[in-house]
N, C-alpha and C positions, 0 to 999 in steps of 0.2 A: 498565569494569565496568557490567553491566546493572543498572539501577535498576528494581525491580519493586514495584508496590503491590498489596496484597491488601485489598479492601474487602468485609468479610464480618462479619455481626453474630452469627454462631454461632462461639464460641471454638474448639470442637472442629474444625470445618472449617478455620478460619483457621490453626490450629496445624499441621494435617495438610498444608495447602497449603504452608506455610512450610517444613516438613520436606522435602516433595517438591522444592521449588525449590532448596534447598541441596544435596540429593542430585543433582539434575540438573546443577547447576553444577559439582559435583565430578567427575561422570562425563564431562561434556562439556568439561571444562577451560575453563569460561566463568564468570569471577568474577561473583557475584550479590550484590546487597544488597537485602534485603526490608524493606518498611515496612508495618506493619499499620494499618488503619483499621476502626473498628467500624460506620461509617455513612457514607452519601454526604455528609452535611453536613460531616463531619469532614475528608474529603479536599479538598472544594472551598473550605473556609474559608481556606486559605492556599496554594491551588494556584498553582504558578509554572512549569508545563510541565517539571517536573524528572524525570518518569518515562519510561522506554522502553516498559514494558508495564504495563497495569492489569488485574488479575483481579478481577472485580466481581460480587457476587451481585445478581441482579435483584430479588428480594423481600427488602426490609429494613424494619425497623419504622418508621423515620422518613422519610428520603429514599430512595426506591427507586433501583435501579441505572440504569433508563432515564432518569429525570429527572437523575440525577447525570451520566450520560454526555453528555446534551444540554448541560448547563452546561459540562462540560469541553471539549467540541468548540468552544465559542465562544472558548476561550482557546488550545487546543492541537489543531491539525489533524493532527499527526504521531504522537502517542502511540497505541500499539496497544492496543485494548480487547478483552478476551475476557470474555464473561459466564459466570457460574456459575449454573446453574438446575436445578430438579427436573423441569421440563417443557420438552421440546424446542420446543413451539410458541411459547414466549416468545422464542426466539432469532430468529425471523423478524423481529421488530421491530427487531433489532439493525442491520439494513441502514440504517435511518434515521440512525444515528449512526456509520456506517462501522465497525461492530464486525467484527473479523477472524474471530471464531469463537465457539463456546460450549463449555463443559465441563459435562457432565451429572453431577449428584450421584447416588449417591456417587462421588466422583472417584477414578479409578484412576491409579496412577503412570504406567503405559504410555500411557494416553490423553492425560494431561497432557503427557508428553514429546513426543508427536506434534504437539500444538498449539504447544508452545514452539518446536520445530524450524521449523514454518511461520512463526511470528511472527518469529524471528530471520532467516529467509531474506528476509522482506519488509523488515526493517530494513536489511539489507545492500544491498538493491536501491535503498534511498532515499538512499544516500550521494551527496552532491551532486558532480556533475562539470560542468565548464564547457567551452564552446568559444567561440572568438572569430570573428566574421565581419566582413567589410568591407561597409559600406553607403555610400550617397551622403553621409550626414551624418557618417561616421567609423567607427571600429572599435567594435563592440558585443560585450560579454561576455554569454553566455547560459547559463543553467542548463539542462543537457541534459534533465532530467526535465520541464521546463516547455515543451518543444517538443511540439506536437500532431503536426504533420507538416510535411514539406518538399515543396514543389511545384516541379516543373521545367516551364518554358514556354520552349521554345527554348533560348537560352543564359542564361536568367534563373532564379534560384532565389528562391522566396518562402518564408520561415520563418513558419509559423502557430504562434503561442505564446500563453501565458496573458496576456502583456502586450500582444499585438497582432500585426500582420503587419509583417515586415521583409524588404525586398528586398536580396539580397546582390549585390555587384559583383564578387565573386571566387568561385572554386571551381566545379567542375562537379558534377553529380549523382553521377557515379562517384567523384569525390574525397571528397565528403562521406559517401557510403555507406561507403567504406572507413574513413573516420575514425570513424564511428559503429557500425562492425560489432560491436564488443564492448559496445555500450550498448543492446541490445534494440531496434534499429530494423530494419525490414524493408521491402523494396521490393515493394509489393503490385501495382504495375503500372509501366509505363514512367515515368509522371509523378509518382508519389507515394511518398515514403519515410516510413513511419509509425513513430511511437513506440508500441511494443506496450503500454507502461505506460498509455497514454492511450486504448486501444481499449475502448469500453464494450459492444460486442456485434457480432454478425454477423447481417445480415438480407438475404436475397434476393441474395446475391452482393456485398454491400456491407459494408465495415467502418464501424461507427459511431464517430466520433471528434468529441468536443465538439459533439454534436448534428448533425454533418455526415455525409452518406453518401458514402463514397469507394469507388469501384468496385475490386473485386479481379479481376484478369485471370484467365481460365480456366487459362492456362499456369502461373500462380503460386499458384493457390488451395490446392492440397494442401500445398505448402511453407509457405505463409502460415499455414494452420491448424496445421500441425505446430510452427512457430515460436511461435505464440501459446499452444498447449498446453504447450510446454516452459516458456514464461515464467510462466504462471499456475499451473502445476503440477497442472492438472486437465483432464479431457476437455472439449473444445469441441464442442458439438453443432451 
């Protein structure tokens, strides 16, 4: 069941959003439970990372949505935040708190369903999957989403991850590429297998991953951009 919070100080909008969410849940066969909060202070008072999605007004009387989101992000890195606003320029500030999207008032049901579809797609991509690799110090279990890229140097594979670098003593690049073929990894050149989830941008023929520039071979460039486009669901320029 999806746990969704609405943080909105205008009762009319809050009730309308609640109605839309239950309608969406019924039409998409996605069970939803909605919790209403009238202010940012109210949701953070006893926040325990219990929600999947938060729909939050940016402009509220006491604690505004941006301040609330900054506080929530210190506790919960996974919850999907979508801002509700009268003015689209406010939404640009949402990148600082990893807001997925924004919904413009007055909220239409169709627009909201499009945003919810995108949010649920992101959630499904976050399901944790693990692989095990053999290293010189023993077997290590890795969260696939926390791998930045895998580097091949001769017969040696190095896993670059959020926890550090690990050198594997088994598996070839071809074997690990096949193993991760359904996990949004792509071979951008002979030596690098990238996690598309960790790609921050493309610049001058390089993929930017964890502030590192990894070259994209000319032969694989179009296929790589196509794979990245399919993953993020939007055009890559």
